C-alpha positions in Angstrom: -55.1 133.7 -30.8 -54.9 135.3 -34.2 -56.0 133.5 -37.3 -52.4 133.4 -38.6 -51.0 131.8 -35.5 -53.8 129.3 -35.5 -53.1 128.3 -39.1 -49.4 128.2 -38.2 -50.0 125.7 -35.4 -52.3 123.6 -37.6 -49.5 123.2 -40.1 -46.6 122.9 -37.6 -47.9 120.3 -35.2 -48.5 117.6 -37.9 -45.0 118.3 -39.3 -43.4 117.8 -35.9 -45.4 114.6 -35.3 -44.4 113.2 -38.7 -40.8 114.1 -38.1 -40.9 112.2 -34.7 -42.4 109.1 -36.4 -39.9 109.2 -39.2 -37.0 109.7 -36.7 -38.2 106.7 -34.6 -38.5 104.6 -37.7 -35.0 105.6 -38.9 -33.4 104.8 -35.5 -35.2 101.5 -35.4 -33.8 100.6 -38.8 -30.3 101.9 -38.0 -30.0 100.3 -34.6 -32.1 97.2 -35.3 -32.9 94.1 -33.3 -29.6 92.4 -33.8 -27.4 94.5 -31.5 -25.3 92.8 -28.8 -27.7 94.0 -26.2 -30.8 92.5 -27.9 -29.0 89.2 -28.6 -28.1 88.8 -25.0 -24.3 89.5 -25.3 -24.3 92.3 -22.8 -23.8 90.9 -19.2 -26.8 92.0 -17.3 -27.4 88.9 -15.1 -28.0 89.3 -11.4 -25.9 86.3 -10.8 -22.7 87.4 -12.6 -20.5 90.5 -12.8 -22.0 93.5 -14.6 -20.2 95.2 -17.4 -19.2 98.0 -15.0 -17.6 95.4 -12.7 -15.8 93.7 -15.5 -14.3 97.1 -16.4 -13.0 97.5 -12.8 -15.8 99.7 -11.4 -18.4 99.1 -8.8 -21.7 97.5 -9.7 -23.6 100.8 -9.4 -21.1 103.0 -11.2 -22.4 105.2 -14.0 -19.8 105.1 -16.7 -19.6 107.5 -19.7 -17.1 106.7 -22.4 -16.8 109.3 -25.1 -16.0 107.7 -28.4 -15.1 109.3 -31.8 -16.0 107.2 -34.9 -15.6 107.8 -38.6 -11.9 108.5 -38.2 -10.3 108.3 -41.6 -13.4 109.3 -43.6 -11.9 112.8 -44.3 -8.9 114.7 -43.3 -11.0 117.2 -41.2 -12.7 114.4 -39.4 -9.4 112.7 -38.7 -7.7 115.8 -37.4 -10.6 116.8 -35.2 -10.9 113.3 -33.7 -7.2 113.1 -32.8 -7.2 116.6 -31.4 -10.1 115.8 -29.1 -8.4 112.6 -28.1 -5.2 114.5 -27.3 -6.7 117.5 -25.5 -10.4 116.7 -24.8 -12.5 114.2 -23.0 -12.6 111.7 -26.0 -10.8 108.6 -24.8 -11.4 106.1 -27.7 -12.2 106.1 -31.4 -12.7 103.8 -34.4 -11.3 104.0 -38.0 -13.0 103.5 -41.3 -10.6 101.4 -43.3 -11.9 101.8 -46.9 -12.0 105.6 -46.7 -9.7 108.1 -48.5 -7.8 109.3 -45.4 -7.1 105.8 -44.0 -3.4 105.7 -45.0 -2.6 109.0 -43.3 -4.6 107.9 -40.3 -2.7 104.7 -40.1 0.6 106.6 -40.0 -0.7 108.8 -37.2 -1.7 105.7 -35.3 1.7 104.1 -35.8 3.3 107.2 -34.2 0.9 106.9 -31.3 0.5 103.2 -30.7 -1.1 103.6 -27.3 -4.2 105.3 -28.7 -7.4 103.4 -27.9 -8.5 102.8 -31.5 -10.8 100.2 -33.0 -12.1 99.4 -36.5 -15.4 101.1 -37.7 -16.6 98.3 -40.0 -17.8 100.1 -43.1 -20.3 98.9 -45.8 -21.7 102.4 -46.8 -20.3 105.3 -48.6 -22.1 108.3 -47.0 -21.5 111.0 -49.5 -22.4 109.2 -52.7 -20.6 110.2 -55.9 -19.5 113.6 -54.4 -17.0 111.9 -52.1 -17.2 108.2 -52.5 -15.2 105.1 -51.7 -15.3 101.4 -52.5 -14.4 98.5 -50.3 -11.0 97.1 -49.5 -11.9 94.2 -51.8 -12.6 95.0 -55.5 -16.0 95.0 -57.0 -15.1 91.7 -58.9 -15.0 89.9 -55.5 -17.9 91.5 -53.7 -20.2 92.9 -56.4 -23.3 93.1 -54.2 -21.6 95.8 -52.0 -21.1 98.2 -54.9 -23.6 100.4 -56.7 -23.6 101.1 -60.5 -21.2 104.0 -59.9 -18.5 101.7 -58.5 -18.7 102.7 -54.9 -20.4 101.4 -51.8 -24.2 101.9 -51.4 -24.9 105.3 -49.8 -28.0 104.4 -47.7 -28.2 101.4 -45.3 -31.6 100.3 -46.7 -30.0 100.1 -50.2 -27.2 98.0 -48.8 -29.6 95.6 -47.1 -31.7 95.3 -50.3 -28.7 94.3 -52.4 -26.1 92.8 -50.0 -24.9 89.2 -50.1 -24.0 88.4 -46.5 -21.0 86.2 -47.4 -19.6 89.0 -49.5 -20.2 91.5 -46.7 -18.3 89.3 -44.3 -15.5 88.8 -46.7 -15.2 92.6 -47.0 -15.3 93.2 -43.2 -12.7 90.5 -42.6 -10.5 92.2 -45.3 -10.8 95.5 -43.4 -9.8 93.9 -40.1 -6.8 92.1 -41.8 -5.6 95.3 -43.4 -5.3 96.9 -40.0 -3.7 93.9 -38.4 -1.2 93.4 -41.3 -0.2 97.0 -40.9 1.0 96.1 -37.4 -1.8 97.9 -35.5 -3.6 96.5 -32.5 -7.2 97.6 -32.5 -9.0 97.5 -29.2 -12.5 96.9 -30.5 -14.7 96.7 -33.6 -18.0 98.5 -34.2 -20.2 99.2 -37.2 -20.7 102.3 -39.4 -24.4 103.1 -39.5 -25.0 100.2 -37.2 -25.2 98.2 -40.4 -24.7 94.7 -39.0 -27.4 95.3 -36.4 -30.0 95.1 -39.2 -29.3 91.6 -40.3 -29.3 88.5 -38.1 -26.9 86.6 -40.4 -24.5 89.5 -40.7 -24.6 90.1 -36.9 -23.8 86.5 -36.3 -21.0 86.6 -38.8 -19.5 89.7 -37.2 -19.6 88.0 -33.8 -17.6 85.2 -35.3 -15.1 87.6 -36.8 -14.6 89.4 -33.5 -13.8 86.1 -31.8 -11.5 85.1 -34.7 
């Protein structure tokens, strides 16, 4: 092995190791301990029907459901998602209500009411000031969800550091109501960035919202 290749490996291996550690940490934070599975909401008991059986399959069936989220974030994301739902193997998706392309997305949904669409509960604005959005509720009602630039927090850890849980639940309920009041029938709710998996109180609040 040449000296150059040896030095290359000395530099590269620690970088790969560090990346793996950071990735694991990020995933742990993004999909934290308060998911439905961890809280015991997924039926896995030997004594009752499995989730597969509840969906009409056999107990040992392996089920793959391809889902498109972030619909409504941007026109390209919306168009691509609906095209894959129409022509591809994507069978279901979820919509980001506060985002700039929501109104157009809602009109497409109205013309295709049989689409399996849910609500992608949103408390983060991914692209910051470049392409940002606020909540359905104004900053005056839910100030903890907005940064100093008047949009939602970009990173989940920033959200968690500043968020008032009651304000977050008010915003999430407003997102659900906006869809319902428009006459749509969402089939499910899920979370952008897995944000409500990272807070026990928020997770419990979202569970109540889903039942409500």
